Structures are given as structure tokens and as C-alpha cells.
C-alpha positions in Angstrom: -6.4 16.0 5.9 -8.2 13.0 5.3 -11.5 11.5 7.1 -14.3 8.9 7.5 -17.4 7.5 6.4 -19.2 6.0 8.3 -21.2 2.3 5.9 -23.1 0.8 8.6 -20.4 -0.7 10.6 -17.6 -0.1 8.2 -14.9 3.6 8.4 -14.0 4.4 4.9 -10.9 6.4 4.3 -11.5 9.6 2.5 -9.2 12.4 2.1 -9.6 15.8 2.4 -12.5 16.3 -0.7 -14.0 13.5 -0.1 -12.9 10.7 -2.4 -12.1 7.2 -1.2 -8.2 6.3 -0.6 -8.7 2.8 -1.4 -11.3 2.5 -4.8 -11.9 -1.2 -3.2 -14.1 0.1 -0.9 -16.0 1.4 -3.3 -19.5 -0.3 -3.8 -24.0 0.9 -4.4 -23.5 1.8 -0.5 -21.0 3.5 -0.6 -22.3 5.6 -3.7 -25.7 6.5 -1.5 -23.6 7.4 1.7 -21.3 9.9 0.0 -24.2 11.1 -2.4 -26.1 12.0 0.2 -23.4 13.8 2.0 -23.7 15.7 -1.3 -27.0 16.5 -0.8 -27.5 13.9 -3.0 -31.2 10.9 -3.2 -29.2 8.8 -5.5 -31.3 6.8 -8.6 -31.3 4.8 -11.5 -30.4 8.0 -13.7 -27.1 8.6 -11.0 -25.6 5.3 -11.3 -26.1 4.6 -14.9 -23.1 7.3 -15.6 -21.4 6.6 -12.6 -21.8 2.3 -13.3 -20.3 4.0 -16.9 -17.7 6.5 -15.4 -16.3 3.5 -13.2 -16.6 1.1 -17.1 -14.1 4.2 -18.8 -11.2 4.3 -15.2 -10.7 0.3 -16.3 -10.2 1.1 -20.1 -8.0 3.8 -19.0 -7.1 4.0 -15.8 -8.4 7.8 -15.8 -11.2 9.9 -14.5 -12.8 11.7 -17.4 -13.1 15.5 -17.6 -16.3 16.7 -18.6 -15.7 16.8 -22.1 -14.4 13.1 -21.8 -17.2 12.2 -19.8 -20.2 14.1 -21.9 -18.1 11.7 -24.9 -18.6 8.6 -23.5 -21.6 8.8 -21.7 -23.3 9.9 -25.2 -21.9 7.5 -27.3 -22.9 4.8 -24.4 -26.3 6.3 -23.6 -27.1 7.8 -26.6 -27.3 11.6 -27.6 -29.9 12.0 -25.3 -27.6 12.0 -22.5 -24.6 12.7 -23.3 -25.3 16.3 -22.9 -23.2 18.6 -20.5 -27.1 20.3 -19.2 -28.1 16.0 -18.4 -24.9 15.7 -15.5 -25.6 18.8 -14.6 -29.2 17.9 -13.6 -27.4 14.8 -12.0 -24.3 16.5 -10.8 -24.6 20.2 -10.1 -21.4 22.4 -9.6 -18.6 20.2 -11.4 -20.5 17.2 -13.1 -16.8 15.2 -13.7 -15.9 16.0 -9.8 -19.0 15.2 -7.5 -19.8 12.0 -10.4 -15.8 11.3 -9.4 -16.2 11.2 -6.9 -19.9 9.0 -6.6 -18.1 6.3 -8.8 -14.6 6.6 -5.5 -12.9 7.1 -8.4 -9.8 9.6 -8.1 -10.1 13.3 -9.2 -9.9 13.6 -12.3 -6.6 16.3 -13.0 -7.8 19.2 -14.5 -10.8 19.4 -11.8 -10.2 22.1 -9.0 
């Protein structure tokens, strides 16, 4: 099952869970459109974590589960942001899964 996300004049292919099929299609406009589908208005705090997540993916070639995400955020953005509760306020439900989606990355392997 798949579909598409319309961003401006672009139609971007997504899978059945709304994750991008082609990571190269991602930009901040796409992130904002994906976030809007989730009822989230992106803020600089969201984008800070999303860009860091993209950095993690470039470094390790995978989307992190929650525990490695918290650790990575903490080591790069400080202990106050490297907490599950902080990430939950930005990305409710499953922060690792939702943040990966908004970052245009694959769904983390161990997220349902």
C-alpha cells in the first residue's frame, strides 16, 4: 500500500505508513507537509532534532530506536534535550518513529 504527498507542485511517493519512498525527495517543505498530516506545526526545536536525526542516519545508515536517539540528542544538544520526555513533547506517541518519518528517513527497525 502506498500513496503520495503533494508539496507545492510536487507529488512525492510515500509508503503505506506515510514514510518517504525516496529520501532524496526530502526538504524542510516536505517535513512541514508530513508534520501537518500528523497535526504538528514544525518549530525550530522540531527542526533541530530532525536535522540531528538526518545526521545520525548519515553517520550510521539507520534510523535510531528511542534509546539511541535520546543518547545521540543528549550528546549533541545537551542533557536538557536528551530526555525522552522532551522528545515526546515534540513528537508525541513514538518519537523515534515520528521524527524519522518527518526527517524523510526509514522507519526504525524495532518500531511498530
